[in-house]
C-alpha positions in Angstrom: 151.4 -157.3 -122.6 154.7 -159.3 -121.6 155.4 -159.8 -117.8 158.7 -157.7 -118.2 156.7 -154.8 -119.5 154.1 -155.3 -116.5 157.1 -155.4 -114.3 158.6 -152.3 -115.6 155.4 -150.4 -115.3 154.8 -151.6 -111.6 158.5 -150.3 -110.8 157.7 -146.9 -112.3 154.4 -146.7 -110.2 156.0 -147.5 -107.2 158.9 -145.2 -107.7 156.6 -142.5 -108.4 154.5 -143.5 -105.4 157.0 -144.2 -102.7 160.1 -142.5 -104.2 158.6 -138.8 -104.7 157.6 -138.5 -101.0 161.1 -139.6 -100.0 163.0 -137.2 -102.3 160.7 -134.5 -101.0 161.5 -135.4 -97.3 165.3 -135.2 -97.9 165.1 -131.9 -100.1 163.1 -130.5 -96.9 165.7 -131.7 -94.5 168.5 -130.2 -96.8 166.7 -127.0 -97.1 166.1 -126.8 -93.1 169.5 -127.5 -92.6 170.7 -124.7 -95.0 168.4 -122.3 -93.0 169.6 -123.3 -89.5 167.8 -121.3 -86.7 170.2 -119.7 -84.4 170.1 -117.2 -81.5 171.5 -113.8 -81.5 171.5 -111.7 -78.4 171.2 -108.0 -77.9 171.4 -105.7 -74.8 168.4 -104.2 -73.2 170.1 -102.5 -70.2 169.8 -98.6 -70.0 173.6 -98.3 -70.7 173.3 -100.0 -74.2 169.9 -98.0 -75.1 169.2 -94.4 -76.1 166.9 -92.7 -73.9 164.0 -91.0 -76.0 161.8 -89.6 -73.4 161.8 -89.8 -69.5 160.3 -87.9 -66.6 160.4 -88.4 -62.7 157.1 -86.8 -62.0 154.1 -88.5 -60.9 155.7 -92.1 -60.4 158.2 -91.5 -63.6 157.8 -93.0 -67.0 160.6 -93.8 -69.7 161.1 -94.9 -73.4 164.3 -95.9 -74.3 165.4 -97.6 -77.7 167.7 -100.3 -78.3 169.7 -101.7 -81.1 168.3 -104.9 -82.5 169.0 -107.1 -85.8 168.1 -107.2 -89.3 166.9 -103.7 -89.2 164.6 -104.1 -86.3 164.8 -101.9 -83.0 163.6 -102.5 -79.6 162.0 -99.8 -77.4 161.7 -100.1 -73.7 158.5 -98.5 -72.1 158.1 -98.0 -68.4 155.3 -96.4 -66.4 154.0 -96.8 -62.8 157.0 -99.4 -62.3 155.6 -101.7 -65.1 158.0 -102.3 -68.2 157.2 -103.4 -71.8 158.6 -103.8 -75.1 157.7 -102.3 -78.7 159.3 -104.0 -81.6 160.0 -101.2 -84.4 160.3 -102.9 -87.8 162.4 -102.0 -90.5 159.7 -100.2 -92.2 159.5 -98.2 -88.8 156.0 -99.7 -88.1 155.7 -100.0 -84.3 154.4 -103.2 -82.8 153.3 -103.0 -78.8 153.8 -106.1 -77.1 151.9 -104.6 -73.9 153.4 -107.2 -71.4 151.6 -105.7 -68.6 148.3 -106.8 -70.5 149.5 -109.9 -72.1 151.5 -111.2 -69.4 151.2 -109.5 -65.9 149.8 -106.3 -64.8 152.2 -106.5 -61.5 155.1 -104.2 -61.2 157.6 -105.6 -63.4 160.9 -105.1 -65.5 162.4 -106.7 -68.5 165.6 -108.8 -68.5 169.2 -107.4 -69.6 169.2 -109.1 -72.9 166.9 -109.9 -75.8 167.3 -113.3 -77.6 166.4 -113.2 -81.3 165.8 -116.3 -83.0 167.2 -116.0 -86.8 168.0 -117.7 -89.8 171.1 -116.8 -91.6 170.9 -116.8 -95.5 174.2 -117.2 -97.4 175.9 -117.0 -94.0 175.5 -113.5 -93.7 171.8 -112.1 -94.0 170.2 -112.6 -90.6 166.2 -112.7 -90.7 164.6 -112.6 -87.2 161.8 -114.9 -87.0 161.1 -114.5 -83.3 162.1 -112.7 -80.0 162.4 -114.0 -76.7 162.5 -111.4 -73.6 162.8 -112.3 -69.9 160.3 -110.6 -67.8 160.4 -110.2 -64.0 157.1 -109.6 -62.1 156.5 -108.8 -58.6 153.2 -111.0 -58.3 153.6 -111.7 -54.5 151.1 -109.3 -52.5 153.1 -110.3 -49.1 156.5 -109.8 -50.5 157.1 -107.4 -53.4 160.8 -108.5 -53.5 159.9 -111.9 -54.7 160.2 -112.2 -58.5 158.3 -114.5 -61.0 160.4 -114.9 -64.1 158.9 -115.3 -67.3 160.3 -115.8 -70.9 157.9 -114.0 -73.5 158.0 -115.5 -76.8 156.9 -113.1 -79.9 156.7 -114.0 -83.3 158.2 -111.8 -86.1 156.4 -112.1 -89.6 156.1 -109.9 -92.5 152.6 -108.8 -91.2 152.8 -108.9 -87.6 154.8 -109.2 -84.4 152.9 -110.2 -81.1 153.3 -112.5 -78.0 152.5 -116.0 -78.9 153.5 -117.9 -75.6 154.9 -117.1 -72.2 156.7 -119.6 -70.5 157.2 -119.7 -66.7 160.6 -120.3 -65.0 161.6 -124.0 -64.8 164.8 -126.0 -65.3 163.9 -126.4 -69.0 162.4 -123.0 -69.6 165.0 -121.9 -72.2 164.8 -124.9 -74.3 160.8 -124.8 -74.3 160.9 -121.1 -75.2 163.3 -121.6 -78.0 161.1 -124.5 -79.6 158.0 -122.4 -79.2 159.8 -119.2 -80.7 160.6 -121.6 -83.7 157.5 -122.8 -84.6 155.6 -119.2 -83.4 155.1 -118.1 -87.1 152.1 -120.2 -87.1 150.7 -119.6 -83.8 148.2 -117.0 -83.0 148.7 -114.1 -81.2 147.9 -114.2 -77.6 144.9 -112.5 -76.4 144.8 -110.3 -72.9 143.8 -112.0 -69.8 143.5 -108.7 -68.2 
């Protein structure tokens, strides 16, 4: 075999061995850019949500439904001065996040906004992949007015919606919660500590 044929064969082998991973890497990067993850916000305040049920008897309770995105809706539940969120999927299946079991059993309330981490396809279709909700908790037994703030990260996949991470308030909590939300699809569901 001539040296030029051997040289050509080596170049082809190197191209396949080294070139394919480089091409694959760039195609993944282009695909990720085409499906950029963004935040979309919806309201959770009582004025923006529809009251489904409520009572002032025996400490009171409340069930309200708030608009979501991509066909999803959020329910705010409250009982015994503790709030949580249920996610209603487009197929009407309810996923109970049970904040008071999975984050804190203390008196609590959800924040005024829900942050949805979404992927936009073709510029218009919005597909939610995660949900971030601020959760205020009264954990100080000496002063119930002192609140601890958490960001509750929940994944949204085709088959399950559940809490994956809880981020305690800090200078970079929002950034950390978004990074965790963007990777939440492969995370296991948080198991109750209570």
